[in-house]
C-alpha positions, 0 to 999 in steps of 0.5 A: 526498521529491517536490518539484514536479509538472507536469501537462497542462492541462484545462478544470476541475480533476480532469477528466483525473484523474477519467477516469484513476481511472474507467479504473482502476476498470474495470481493477479490476473486470476483475481481479476478474472474472479472479480469479473465473474463475481461482480461483473468487473468491466474493461476499465477495472481490467485495465486498471488492474493490469496496469497496476500489475505491470507497474508492480512488476517493473518497480519491484523488479528494479528494487530487487536488482538494486538490492542485489537480492536473488529472491524475495524472502518469506515476509516479502512474499506475504507483502507480495500477496498483500500487493496482489490484493491491493491490485484487486482493490484498485480494479474495483475502485477504478471500475466503480468510478467509471460505472458509478457503482462500487461492489462494496461487499467485495471491496471492503473484505479484500481491502480489510485482509490486505490491511490486516496482513500488514501485521504479519509480514514484519513478524515473519521477517523477524522470526525467519531472519529474513529482515531487509531494507527492501522488505521494509520499503516494499511494505511501506509502499504497499500500505501507501498505495492502498491508502491512496486507492481507498481515499479515492473511493471514500472521496466519491462519497465525502468529497475531494478533501479526503484525497489529502490522506492518500496524497500526503505521503507522496507530497512528502516524498516529492518535497524531499526532491526539493528539500533534501533534508526531508529525506533524513532518517526519522526515529521510531515513533509509536504515535506515527505508526498508530496514526498510519495504521488508523488511516486504513481502518477509518477509510475502510469503515467509511467505504463500507457505508455502515457508518452514517454519513456524518459519523464517517465524515467526522472519523475521516476528518479526525484521521486526516487531522492526526495524519497532518499532525504526524507529518508536521512532527516528522518535518520538525524533527528532520528540520531540527537534525538537518545539517 
């Protein structure tokens, strides 16, 4: 878990962070324009990508202000780059749902890079001494949204049951609103990290179409079973430690 952070000074809270986020929004629009040229991204894809960019600006901006940070650290900028790539994946999946044709040759590498960079931001934070709770949360939410979008794409091939992979984390958060003890702190678990990382890999393999349909279904079903087990373990641990 990220524990401390150091940021450059600024004249008011959020000044540099606002500029960084504005730059990311411009990059997001440039990426959508590139996708429009490369794969003929349609209006639904554009709308989904633009809505994602607006939502990212609003949610991240609010988190930065609540944290009292004046800028995103180096690791956070890596995560922001990942988030931009996730915006591209979102646009491609939305466009594919509307047209019935998904640009897999573009979707898979973009999603793979976004997933691979998940191993980079934490290392950058530790090496630069810019570790923060904001960065940890930003990283986690970026991962969760990528998994959700990929589950939507794979569900179009294997069936709606795949959506459970993308929805489980959000259902867990929603359950915490009703059962406050679910919002407690969990001890680090290698199994949980491994299973979470495997979800993205398995979904990308399934989305690529390289594996036979039956093999892809078995892989995704195994990943879902492992994820359900991991969440069940978390619930049991939190219940045991609940006041």
